[in-house]
N, C-alpha and C positions, 0 to 999 in steps of 0.2 A: 309759036312757043319759043323757038330758038332766037327770033328777033327780039322778043320780050326779055329773054335772059341777057342778051347782048346789051340791050338798052339799059337794063338794070345795072349790069357790070360797068358800063360807061359812067352812069350816074354815081355809083359808089366810088369808082376810081377818081372822078373829078372832085367829089366831096373830100376824099382823102388827101389829094394833092393840095387843095385849097386850105384845108385845115393844117397840113404840114407847113405850108408857106406862112400861114398866120402865126404858128408856133415859133417858127424861125425868126420872123421879124419881131415878134413880141419880146423874146428874151434878149436879143441883141440891143433893143432899145433900153432895157433895164440893166443889162450887164455888157457894156461895150468891150469888144475884144482887146483893145488897148487898155492895159491895166487890170485885166481880169485876174483875180486871185485864185490860183490853181494849186492844189495839193495832190501829188501823185505818189502812191505807194507801189513799189516794185518797178523801178525805172532805170536800173543800171544797164539793161540790155533789152533787146527784142522790142516788143510792142510799146512798153513803157518808155523806153529811151526815145523811140521815134515820136511818141506822143509829146514828150517834153520838148523836143526840138521843134515840133510843129507849133505848139503853143508859144514857144519863144519867138518864132517868126511873126506872130501876131502881136507881140509886145506885151505878153502876160507877165504877171508877177508869180514866180514859181518857188515852191518848196518841194524838194525832191527827196524821197525816202527809199532807201535800199540798205542792204547789209554791208556793201563794200564801199568804204569811204573814198578810196583812191579813185574808183570809177565815178563816184558821185561828184567829186571835185572837178574832174575833167569834164563831165557832162555839164555841170553848172557853168563852167567857164565857156563852153561852147554855146550854151543857151544865151548867155549874155552877149556873146559876139554876134549872135543872130538877131538880137533886138529885144530880148527880155528886159523888162524894167529892172528886175533883179532876179537872181536864181541862187537859192541856198540848198546845199546838199547836206542832209541830216542822216547819219548812219543809224540804223535800228533794225531789229528783227521783229517782223510782224507777228511771229508766233510767241513772242515774249511780251506779256501785258505790261510789265514794269518798263521795259524798253520803249514801248509805244506810248506810254503815259509821258515819258520824258520828251519824246519826239514831238508829240502833239502839243505839249506845253510850250516847247520852243517854237513850233510852227505858229501857235496862237500869238506869240510875241511878235514874230515877223509880220504877221498879217493884222496886227492890231485888234485881235479878238474875233475876227470874222473871216469867212472864206466863201467864195462864190461857187467853186467847183472842186469836188473831191473825186478822184479816180482811183479805184482799187484794182491794180494790175497784177499783184503778187499771185503766184500759183505754182502748183506742181502737177505732174501727170503720172499715170501708170501705163505700162505698155505690154504687159504679159497676160495670157489667159489666167483666170483666177486659180484654177486647179494647178497650173504650172507654178505660180507664185506660192501656192500653199503646200507644195511638195506632195501632191496627190497624183499618182500615176496608175493607169489601168493597163494591164497586160493580160490579154485574154479574159479570163474570168477572175483574175486576181487583182486586188486593189492594194497598192503599196503606199504607205503614208510616211513621209519624212517629217517627224515632229519638229526638228530644229528649223527646217525651212518653213514650217507652218508658223513658228514664232517670228521668223523674219517677215512673213506676210502680215502678221498682226502689227508689227512695228511700221511696216509700210502703210498700212491702212490708217494707223494713228497719225502718221506724218502727213499724209495727203489730206486727210479730213481736217487736221489742225490748220494747215496753211490755206486751204481752199475755202473752208467753211468757218471754223471757229475764229480764226484770225480776222476774217472779213467782218464777222459779227462784232467782235470786241473792238476792232478798229472803228467801226461805225458808231458804236456807243461813245467812244472817245471824241470823235469829230462832230457829233451832233450839236453840241453847244455852239460851236463856231458856225455851223450851217444855220442854226436858229437865230443867231445874231445878225445874219445878213439882211439888209433892207431891200435886196433885189430879188432875184429868182434863183435861189441856191439849188445846185444839182449834186446828186450823189450817183456816180456812174460806176457800175461794177462789171468787170470783164469776166464773163462766164465762158461758155463754149457751146457748140451744137450738142456736145455730150450732156449738157444740162437739160436738153429737150428729148434726145433720142439716145438710147443705149447702143453700144457696139461691142462685139467681142474683143477681148484684150484690153478693154477700157472700163471694166466693171467698177473698180475702186474709184477711178477718176470720175466716171459718170455719176456714181452715187454721191460723191462730195458736191458735184455741180448741181445735181437735182436738189440737194439740200439748200444750196445757195438760192435757187429759184423760189423755193418754198418760203424762205425767210424774207427775201427782198420783195417778193410779190405781196406779202402781207404787210411789210413795213411801208410800202408805197401807199397803201390805203390809209394807214395811220398818219402819214405825213401830209396828207391833203390839206387839213386845216391850217397847216403851217407853211403852205406853199413850197415845200421842199420836194423836188422831183427826184424819183428813184428810177434809174434806167439800167437795163441789162443789155450787154452787147455779147453776141454769140458768134464768134468766128468759126470757120472750119479749120482745116490744117494750115498752120502758119509756119513760114520759113524761119524758125528760131532753133536754138540749141536745147529747148526744153525737153525733148524726147531723150536726149543723151544723158540727162540728169534725172531720169525717172526714178520714183521712189522704190520700185520693185526690180530694178536692175542691180541685184546684189551679186555676191560672189558665186551663188549657185546658178546663175543664169548663163546658159551657153547658146541660147537661141538668138536669132536676129530680131530686131525690133519690128513688130508686126505693123502693117498699115502702109499703104502707098502714100507718097508725098506728091503725086501727080496733081498738077493744078494748084499747088500750095500758094497761099497768099503771102504777099510781102508785108513785113511789119509796118511799112509806111502806108500801104493801102488800108490796113486795119486802123492805124492811128488817125488817118484822115476821116474815116467813117465814124470813129468814136467822137471826134471833135464835132462833126456835123450832127451826130445824134444828141450830143449835149446841147448844142445851139438850138436844136429843134425840140428839145425835151421829149425825145421819143421813148416810149415805154419799153420796147424790146426790139432789138435789131439783130438780123441774121446776116452773116457775110459768108459767101456771096449772096446776093439778094434772091437768087432763084430758090434758096432754101425755103422761102416763104411758101412758094407754090408746092414744094415737096411735102411740107408739113400740112398744108391745107388740102391739096388735091389728092396727093398720093401717099397718105399716111400708112396705108396697108403695105406699101412697097418698101418702107424704110428698112425693115429687118433684112430683107433680101439684098438691098443695096449695101447695107452695113456689112453683111457677110461677104459680099464681093470685095468691098474696099479692104477689109481686114481678113481676107481668106487665109485659113489655116490648113496646114497639111494634116491628113488623117493620121491618127496614132498608129 
């Protein structure tokens, strides 16, 4: 019985590796790395910046979108020095539809109406227990509610859902015409998180917004099959960026440290390399590091316990 299962596993793994190799070779024939038209949202720092520089080294044509024009200008110059055919920095706020309409219109002009690859990297995070953010405290048998802090939690929830979910959706709506105009194999890559697959304490608002991302883009993927537009989701674990320090729920009422260990955190470059590879291979969903595949498949029942350990909280 064990030998039969092992043989089946070898067959499945071999078939997967062959299919992955075929996907990789197929897209690079249609979309050569040199001159690939790439549009990146959220790239002034962190993963997005590393990804822009990595595409530049392959000789891509880049349009880079973020809020801070000064950082974009510097990044565009660096990309061109690394080998990008061209790199344009366009300042815009992904949460502002009118702003994105202007940015996408300008990007369309730069790319002559079509794009090969769109990557949505913009995002925000939450880092506090939901009761803490909401101003709810338990002391013995007494429950105390801070209504003002509860309103701050509502604002934080709106902010994180807007940038992680709503902005990703309306940005997709705006770029679809350029993807549809592509004669190659157009890709839409969305940077999600392991929080989009598994919830964890202190990440409730963040995880909720990322679960919504998966629901939308998993559905869109099927709708885009007739048009040969690939939709891929990339789910990193903890990444070494400044995202946690700008969390939406770190308001004036917060006196606690940011929960969650950063042990074994990923570098932005490692994640960027994997995103680029996932795009070349047109992979459906990627977990980083790769052992998360096994965690989700084999040990799903352990996930809650592991999450509690990673984000261990002190008893009240």
